[in-house]
C-alpha positions as semicolon CSV with decimal commas, in nm:
position;residue;x (nm);y (nm);z (nm)
1;M;2,595;0,735;-0,942
2;I;2,323;0,911;-0,745
3;G;2,445;1,141;-0,466
4;R;2,323;1,117;-0,106
5;P;2,093;1,422;-0,130
6;T;1,919;1,271;-0,432
7;A;1,892;0,931;-0,261
8;V;1,741;1,091;0,050
9;A;1,499;1,288;-0,171
10;L;1,391;0,962;-0,337
11;I;1,329;0,801;0,002
12;A;1,132;1,107;0,116
13;A;0,925;1,107;-0,205
14;G;0,856;0,736;-0,157
15;V;0,738;0,797;0,199
16;V;0,512;1,085;0,087
17;L;0,359;0,870;-0,190
18;T;0,312;0,586;0,058
19;A;0,146;0,820;0,311
20;T;-0,086;0,949;0,038
21;A;-0,175;0,589;-0,050
22;M;-0,284;0,535;0,310
23;V;-0,573;0,780;0,279
24;L;-0,691;0,699;-0,074
25;P;-0,917;0,403;-0,161
26;W;-0,720;0,089;-0,249
27;Y;-0,989;-0,106;-0,429
28;S;-1,364;-0,155;-0,448
29;T;-1,590;-0,447;-0,515
30;V;-1,952;-0,419;-0,629
31;Y;-2,190;-0,707;-0,559
32;A;-2,548;-0,781;-0,660
33;G;-2,798;-0,532;-0,524
34;N;-2,559;-0,244;-0,593
35;V;-2,372;-0,304;-0,266
36;E;-2,022;-0,161;-0,298
37;V;-1,737;-0,231;-0,058
38;V;-1,458;0,028;-0,070
39;V;-1,136;-0,088;0,094
40;R;-0,883;0,159;0,232
41;A;-0,561;0,106;0,425
42;W;-0,745;0,126;0,758
43;G;-1,073;-0,053;0,691
44;T;-1,380;-0,073;0,470
45;Q;-1,673;0,146;0,377
46;V;-1,993;-0,026;0,262
47;V;-2,208;0,177;0,021
48;N;-2,582;0,096;-0,008
49;K;-2,552;-0,146;0,283
50;P;-2,854;-0,381;0,294
51;G;-3,030;-0,461;0,621
52;D;-2,912;-0,822;0,628
53;W;-2,543;-0,734;0,583
54;P;-2,334;-0,899;0,858
55;A;-2,262;-0,676;1,154
56;G;-1,904;-0,565;1,203
57;D;-1,760;-0,547;0,854
58;L;-1,433;-0,737;0,854
59;S;-1,143;-0,575;0,678
60;P;-0,770;-0,628;0,685
61;W;-0,568;-0,337;0,816
62;Y;-0,335;-0,313;0,520
63;G;-0,205;0,013;0,664
64;L;-0,028;-0,136;0,965
65;P;0,258;-0,321;0,789
66;V;0,294;-0,041;0,535
67;A;0,317;0,223;0,810
68;L;0,594;0,019;0,976
69;T;0,788;-0,005;0,649
70;A;0,752;0,371;0,595
71;A;0,892;0,429;0,946
72;L;1,193;0,213;0,858
73;L;1,243;0,412;0,538
74;V;1,247;0,739;0,731
75;A;1,487;0,593;0,990
76;G;1,711;0,485;0,702
77;I;1,799;0,845;0,631
78;W;2,003;0,840;0,954
79;I;2,051;0,471;1,040
80;N;2,259;0,250;0,812
81;R;2,063;-0,026;0,636
82;A;1,724;0,071;0,785
83;A;1,606;0,222;0,455
84;L;1,699;-0,095;0,268
85;A;1,516;-0,305;0,529
86;G;1,213;-0,077;0,499
87;A;1,214;-0,093;0,121
88;A;1,245;-0,472;0,122
89;A;0,967;-0,501;0,382
90;Q;0,746;-0,268;0,179
91;L;0,805;-0,480;-0,133
92;G;0,695;-0,781;0,073
93;A;0,387;-0,599;0,204
94;V;0,293;-0,494;-0,149
95;G;0,343;-0,853;-0,268
96;I;0,110;-0,988;0,001
97;T;-0,143;-0,716;-0,083
98;A;-0,124;-0,814;-0,451
99;V;-0,202;-1,178;-0,364
100;L;-0,500;-1,070;-0,151
101;L;-0,624;-0,845;-0,432
102;I;-0,607;-1,124;-0,688
103;S;-0,806;-1,342;-0,449
104;E;-1,063;-1,068;-0,389
105;R;-1,095;-1,000;-0,762
106;G;-1,156;-1,373;-0,824
107;H;-1,422;-1,373;-0,551
108;A;-1,592;-1,068;-0,708
109;V;-1,599;-1,231;-1,052
110;E;-1,733;-1,553;-0,899
111;Q;-2,018;-1,354;-0,743
112;Q;-2,087;-1,183;-1,079
113;G;-1,961;-0,863;-0,920
114;D;-1,728;-0,590;-1,036
115;F;-1,379;-0,508;-0,910
116;A;-1,186;-0,182;-0,946
117;I;-0,835;-0,078;-0,843
118;G;-0,818;0,251;-0,654
119;Y;-0,566;0,533;-0,670
120;G;-0,427;0,429;-0,332
121;L;-0,266;0,119;-0,483
122;V;-0,121;0,321;-0,771
123;F;0,039;0,562;-0,522
124;L;0,159;0,270;-0,309
125;A;0,328;0,102;-0,605
126;A;0,492;0,429;-0,714
127;G;0,602;0,505;-0,358
128;T;0,748;0,157;-0,311
129;L;0,955;0,173;-0,629
130;T;1,073;0,528;-0,558
131;A;1,172;0,445;-0,200
132;L;1,348;0,128;-0,314
133;A;1,556;0,327;-0,564
134;G;1,651;0,575;-0,291
135;A;1,731;0,302;-0,037
136;I;1,960;0,123;-0,280
137;A;2,131;0,451;-0,369
138;V;2,189;0,534;0,001
139;Q;2,354;0,193;0,055
140;R;2,592;0,252;-0,236
141;E;2,721;0,571;-0,081
142;P;3,063;0,537;0,084
143;A;3,044;0,523;0,462
């Protein structure tokens, strides 16, 4: 059985990995004309933007639900069950993100474009699994 200090360290490592994921690119899509859209947790960056590109690039703020789950994870170090709620919520947020990514990848292929996963998603997946392991371990500790 994992001790409380190890469980708390796992939660902390998960939060650090999640925070790192929030600043790294999550994915990119390249369309015809060498236009590349790089998606991050807090918006998009369009590379080689053509003149007729729509104004006000729309982008989901993936970072908002993930930031809330990370806050729950941190609170779980002191508040019973908050870490487990945060880990479960983060798994849900990652699941929704995965569905959106599959959709975006399909759209890129349909447009004869290219799609690439960024390091941000790798860090997010690692952080989610690490935090989940820590949150479960904290709940197994005797009260």
